[in-house]
C-alpha positions, 0 to 999 in steps of 0.5 A: 244683877250686881256686877263684881270685880272679883267673883268666884266661880264656886264651881268653875274649870280652869284650863291652862293659860300659859306664860311661856318664854318671851323669846321662845315658842308658845305651846298649845293652851287649850282643850278643844278644836283647832282655830275655827269660826263659831257657828253659833251666832246671836242676831244683832239688833238695835243701833249699830255702833261705829263698826259693822262687826267685831271679831272676838277670839277665845279658847274652848276652855273654862278659863275662858268661861266669860267668853263661852257664856257671854257668846252662847247666851247672847250677853255680849251681843246684847250690848253691841246692838246692831254691831254683829259679834263674830266669835272665833275659837282657838286652841293656842295663843300663837294662832290667836296673836297671829290673827290679831296681828294679821287684822282678822281678829279685834279682841281676844281672851288669852293667857298672860304669856302670849300677851307679854310675848306679843307686846314685847316682840312688837315693841309695844305696838300691837295690843293692849290688855283691857281687862281681866277674865280669870284667876287661879286653877293650878294645882300640884297633884302627886302620886300619894304612894311616892310623895307624902309631903312637899319635902318628898318632891326632892328626887322626884319627876314633876311635870309642867306643861312647857318650859317657861310657861306659867306653871313651869315658872311657878314650880321653878320659883317654888323649888328655888325658895326651898333652897333646891337647885334645878337647871331651868333649861334642862329641868335636871336637878334636885327635882326633875322638871319634866315638860309635858303637854297637858294632853299627855300628862294623864297618860304619863302619870298613869304609867308612872313615868312622872310622880306628879305634876304642877298643872292647870285644870282640867288636867289636875282633876283628871290626875285626881280621878286617876288616884292622884292627890292634890298636895298644893293649890297654887292660889295659896302661894299668892296674896289674896289667893289670886293670880292672872290666868286669862286676860282680854286683849285688843288690837291697838288699831281697833281700840283707837278706831272703835272705842265704843265697840270695845266699851260695849264688849267690856260692858257685856263681859262685866255683866256676864261675870256678874251673872256667872257669880250669881248663878254658878250652877247654871253657869257651869251647865252653860259653859259645858254646853258651849264646850260641846257645841264648839265641836269638843266634848262636855267634861265628865262630872268627875272632872268638872265638879272637883275642878269647878271651885278652882277658878275665879272669874274677875274683871280685875286683870291682876296686873301686879301678879303678871308683873310678878310672874315675869320677875320669877321668869327673870330670876329663873334665868329663863327670860331677860327683863321685859319692858311692859310699860304701856301693856295695859289700858284700863280706862274703858274697863274702869268707866264700865265698872264705875257705871256698874257701881264697882271700884276701879282696878289697877294696872300696877304702874304698867298702863298707858301714860 
């Protein structure tokens, strides 16, 4: 099957991948169970690599569809041979980073913010971003009775998941480009930016306490199912309609000691992404089945079907967009300028892509020297 660096899930679901303040707390990033061991394991067969096991973390969200499908269908384990894959699910970036820092996790799927936050706080010593995973899946959904056009946002109450997260920063940047003023700390101004957990946003929207929300999937489609209207898809604001929502990170210690295992995992994710692209309907069913098996609930068709086209699965980490997101946060005076040099190490990914006949991807000048 062909491997692609930019494959679109024509029917894929994006949950939030947050970009919180580098100096602030991180909010829950997912829908699903608390941190837990995944009970579904695929048998390790064949030659063992340099490690007996590799511990892989991800969220029970379809922004993490590569992990959901790659683990459930055995595509990652197949590349590991006799090295055992031990999956573990999380529903928040901080707990996954804590596991990585504490040595109980080796590789993880995670949003850009926790990656940046952990990298900066550790002064570049605890992790590397080694691949992309997902792009897009963020929309501005409004009450059509109150908001007809984008100009109507002035004076309205618009929710974002958390102060300084990816969607919050994007909304503040969009507001600034309109020439409107909002205090980034309080959210008060020409538009009232209301920081609301994604799990609460649908109720707030239904009750009328907010007029709209700049949110990721599946929250956006849940609002649409309640009568909301998509007024803007954030992908339209980005070059080539792509921006990072999920990356793959690795412990620097594990990368140094077991590069063969990391390469095998990346080979598995690249092949999983190719399968997702070639089989979008089967991929949707597989990912939804994985969500159910992880102790959560399968997503209703009225939510997953309209949300599915919003997410693009990609091997490319879209490093330039992560850099832009951090610059927007700095411009909004939410963070100080972060030092991100060395946050990427894409050597193994580019090796895997070359073997698959795919072009290399860029670290936007933020790679290991």
